[in-house]
C-alpha positions as CSV (number, residue, x, y, z in Angstrom):
1,X,116.5,155.0,126.4
2,X,114.3,156.8,128.8
3,X,110.5,156.5,128.6
4,X,107.6,158.2,130.4
5,X,104.1,156.8,130.0
6,X,101.1,158.9,130.7
7,X,97.6,157.5,131.0
8,X,95.5,154.6,132.2
9,X,95.9,152.2,135.0
10,X,93.3,149.4,135.6
11,X,92.8,146.0,137.2
12,X,91.9,143.4,134.6
13,X,89.5,141.1,136.4
14,X,89.5,137.5,135.3
15,X,86.0,136.6,136.5
16,X,86.2,132.9,136.1
17,X,89.4,132.6,138.1
18,X,88.5,135.4,140.6
19,X,91.9,137.0,140.1
20,X,92.8,140.5,138.9
21,X,96.0,141.8,137.4
22,X,97.5,145.3,137.2
23,X,97.2,146.7,133.7
24,X,96.2,149.5,131.4
25,X,98.0,150.4,128.2
26,X,100.2,153.1,129.7
27,X,101.1,150.9,132.7
28,X,101.8,147.9,130.6
29,X,104.1,149.8,128.2
30,X,106.0,151.4,131.1
31,X,106.6,148.1,132.9
32,X,107.6,146.2,129.8
33,X,110.0,149.0,128.7
34,X,111.7,148.6,132.1
35,X,111.8,144.8,131.7
36,X,113.4,145.4,128.3
37,X,116.3,147.3,129.9
38,X,115.2,150.9,129.5
39,X,117.5,153.1,131.5
40,X,114.7,155.0,133.2
41,X,110.9,154.6,133.2
42,X,108.3,156.8,134.9
43,X,104.5,156.6,134.9
44,X,102.0,159.4,135.4
45,X,98.4,158.5,135.9
46,X,95.2,159.0,138.0
47,X,95.0,156.6,140.9
48,X,91.9,155.9,142.8
49,X,91.6,155.8,146.6
50,X,91.0,152.0,146.9
51,X,93.1,148.9,147.6
52,X,93.4,148.1,143.9
53,X,95.2,151.4,143.3
54,X,97.6,150.7,146.1
55,X,98.3,147.3,144.6
56,X,99.1,148.8,141.2
57,X,101.5,151.2,142.8
58,X,103.1,148.3,144.7
59,X,103.5,146.3,141.5
60,X,105.0,149.4,139.7
61,X,107.6,149.8,142.5
62,X,108.5,146.1,142.3
63,X,109.0,146.5,138.6
64,X,111.3,149.5,139.0
65,X,108.8,152.1,137.6
66,X,108.4,155.4,139.5
67,X,105.1,157.2,139.6
68,X,105.5,160.1,142.0
69,X,104.0,162.7,139.6
70,X,100.7,160.7,139.5
71,X,97.4,162.0,140.9
72,X,95.1,160.5,143.5
73,X,91.4,161.0,143.5
74,X,88.3,159.9,145.4
75,X,87.0,157.2,143.0
76,X,87.5,153.5,142.5
77,X,90.0,152.0,140.1
78,X,88.8,150.9,136.7
79,X,87.9,147.2,136.7
80,X,87.3,145.8,133.2
81,X,86.0,142.3,133.3
82,X,87.4,139.3,131.4
83,X,85.5,136.1,130.8
84,X,86.6,132.8,129.3
85,X,84.2,131.7,126.5
86,X,85.0,128.6,124.4
87,X,88.7,129.1,125.1
88,X,88.8,132.8,124.2
89,X,88.9,135.9,126.3
90,X,85.7,138.0,126.2
91,X,85.8,141.5,127.6
92,X,83.0,143.4,129.3
93,X,82.9,146.8,131.1
94,X,83.3,146.9,134.9
95,X,81.6,149.3,137.3
96,X,81.0,152.9,136.1
97,X,82.4,156.1,137.6
98,X,85.9,154.9,138.0
99,X,88.8,157.3,138.3
100,X,89.7,156.4,134.7
101,X,86.2,157.5,133.5
102,X,85.8,160.6,135.6
103,X,89.2,162.3,135.5
104,X,91.7,163.5,132.9
105,X,95.3,164.6,133.6
106,X,96.1,168.3,133.2
107,X,99.8,168.6,132.4
108,X,101.3,171.4,134.5
109,X,104.7,173.1,134.4
110,X,106.2,170.6,136.9
111,X,105.1,167.7,134.7
112,X,106.6,169.3,131.6
113,X,110.0,169.8,133.4
114,X,110.0,166.1,134.2
115,X,108.9,165.0,130.8
116,X,111.9,166.9,129.2
117,X,114.2,164.4,130.9
118,X,112.8,161.5,128.8
119,X,113.4,160.5,125.2
120,X,109.9,159.2,124.5
121,X,106.5,159.9,126.0
122,X,103.9,157.2,125.4
123,X,100.2,157.7,125.8
124,X,97.0,156.4,124.1
125,X,93.4,157.0,123.1
126,X,92.4,155.7,126.6
127,X,94.2,158.6,128.3
128,X,92.2,161.7,127.5
129,X,95.5,163.5,126.6
130,X,94.8,164.6,123.0
131,X,94.6,168.3,123.9
132,X,98.1,168.1,125.4
133,X,99.8,166.6,122.3
134,X,100.8,169.9,120.7
135,X,102.8,171.1,123.7
136,X,104.2,167.6,124.5
137,X,105.5,167.2,121.0
138,X,107.7,170.2,121.4
139,X,109.8,168.6,124.2
140,X,109.7,164.9,123.5
141,X,109.1,162.2,120.9
142,X,105.5,161.1,121.2
143,X,104.2,157.6,121.0
144,X,100.4,157.0,120.7
145,X,98.4,153.8,120.8
146,X,95.1,154.3,118.8
147,X,93.9,150.8,119.6
148,X,91.0,150.3,117.0
149,X,90.3,154.0,116.6
150,X,90.9,154.6,112.9
151,X,88.5,157.4,112.0
152,X,90.0,160.1,109.9
153,X,88.9,163.1,112.0
154,X,90.6,161.6,115.1
155,X,93.8,160.9,113.1
156,X,93.8,164.5,111.8
157,X,93.6,165.7,115.4
158,X,96.5,163.6,116.7
159,X,98.9,162.4,114.0
160,X,100.5,165.8,113.3
161,X,102.3,165.6,116.7
162,X,103.4,162.0,116.7
163,X,106.7,160.2,116.1
164,X,105.1,156.8,116.6
165,X,101.5,155.8,115.8
166,X,100.3,152.3,116.8
167,X,97.1,150.7,115.6
168,X,95.3,147.4,116.3
169,X,93.9,145.7,113.3
170,X,93.4,142.0,113.8
171,X,90.2,142.3,111.8
172,X,91.7,144.3,108.9
173,X,93.1,143.1,105.6
174,X,96.6,143.9,104.7
175,X,95.3,146.3,102.0
176,X,93.3,148.2,104.7
177,X,96.3,148.3,106.9
178,X,98.4,149.8,104.1
179,X,95.8,152.5,103.5
180,X,95.6,153.4,107.2
181,X,99.4,153.7,107.5
182,X,99.6,155.9,104.4
183,X,96.9,158.2,105.9
184,X,98.7,158.3,109.3
185,X,102.0,159.1,107.6
186,X,100.4,161.8,105.4
187,X,99.0,163.5,108.4
188,X,102.4,163.7,110.1
189,X,103.2,160.5,112.0
190,X,106.9,159.6,111.3
191,X,106.5,155.8,112.0
192,X,103.1,154.1,111.9
193,X,102.3,150.4,112.5
194,X,99.4,148.0,112.7
195,X,99.6,144.9,114.9
196,X,97.3,142.2,113.6
197,X,97.4,139.4,116.2
198,X,98.4,136.1,114.6
199,X,99.0,137.8,111.3
200,X,101.9,139.8,112.7
201,X,102.4,143.5,112.0
202,X,102.8,146.0,109.2
203,X,104.8,149.2,109.6
204,X,105.5,152.2,107.5
205,X,108.1,154.9,107.9
206,X,106.8,157.2,105.1
207,X,109.1,155.6,102.5
208,X,109.0,151.8,103.0
209,X,106.6,149.2,104.3
210,X,107.9,146.5,106.7
211,X,106.2,143.2,107.6
212,X,106.9,141.3,110.8
213,X,105.7,137.8,111.6
214,X,104.8,136.4,115.0
215,X,107.2,134.4,117.3
216,X,105.6,131.0,118.0
217,X,105.2,130.1,121.6
218,X,102.8,128.1,123.7
219,X,100.5,131.0,124.5
220,X,98.4,130.9,127.7
221,X,97.0,134.4,127.7
222,X,97.3,137.2,125.1
223,X,96.4,140.0,127.5
224,X,98.8,142.9,127.0
225,X,100.6,141.3,124.0
226,X,100.1,144.4,121.8
227,X,101.4,146.7,124.6
228,X,104.5,144.5,124.9
229,X,105.0,144.8,121.2
230,X,104.9,148.5,121.5
231,X,107.3,148.5,124.5
232,X,109.7,146.2,122.7
233,X,109.7,148.3,119.6
234,X,110.2,151.6,121.4
235,X,113.0,150.2,123.6
236,X,114.9,148.8,120.6
237,X,114.3,151.9,118.5
238,X,115.2,154.2,121.3
239,X,118.5,152.4,121.7
240,X,119.4,152.9,118.1
241,X,118.3,149.6,116.5
242,X,117.1,149.5,112.9
243,X,113.4,149.2,111.9
244,X,113.8,145.5,111.2
245,X,115.6,144.9,114.5
246,X,113.0,146.9,116.5
247,X,110.1,145.0,114.9
248,X,111.7,141.7,115.5
249,X,112.4,142.6,119.2
250,X,108.8,143.8,119.5
251,X,107.5,140.5,118.2
252,X,109.8,138.6,120.6
253,X,108.6,140.5,123.7
254,X,105.0,140.2,122.6
255,X,105.4,136.4,122.5
256,X,107.0,136.3,125.9
257,X,103.9,138.2,127.4
258,X,101.7,135.5,125.9
259,X,103.3,132.9,128.2
260,X,102.2,134.7,131.4
261,X,98.7,135.6,132.7
262,X,97.7,139.2,132.7
263,X,99.6,142.1,131.2
264,X,102.8,141.3,133.2
265,X,101.8,139.0,135.9
266,X,101.2,139.9,139.6
267,X,97.8,138.1,140.2
268,X,95.7,139.2,143.1
269,X,92.6,137.3,144.3
270,X,89.3,139.1,144.7
271,X,85.7,138.4,145.7
272,X,82.7,140.0,143.9
273,X,80.9,142.6,145.9
């Protein structure tokens, strides 16, 4: 299976520990697909012109993910902040005007020629790529992470072009998940799923619903667990595994991520400016 991920790169800043980790949905999925044994993985994103961007590139290279079609702009890397409160991670926005906030990727002919080489293209609601989905869907199976964006108008805009639609729904009942998946499927997504944190996941292929429980581990950090589930599922599915097998592998890889800090490790110390 060959996967290309297009979208966000950030440094997740753990403010209490004064350490940041490379991350972002697209980066996490790309790296984890490579860890899962994907034959070839590439990342396209917008990098800033600071040391943090250089560090993300360094980590991608160490993980075997190429990124030479990415762009570089004069802006700082996005720096979402993470605090520890009563044992739970609490998220807060970082400095404004990052490259992630200011710039969107325009897919050009050279990008399209590269994307054709891959089986699956993954992107997300954080990547400002919605307007490119119609053309991308003509050359590649599309995977899209909606996070907690569930509004019907947004689904109508995106689902007709998707092979895989992933949603986050830890605060949703199973009934609400079922209705969301039915809607996603009716709008065109071939496989839709909701990850529900400790409640596992619910998936739908337009004909049948599937439930997947979690794999119990001694979790130390849930950062990137959902992205790892997506990467595990896509890698298994892309290699010809059944729905049940792909879901089980996604749960397994998500659990492994909960045993390391950050989306996939690589801590880097920082001082607040």
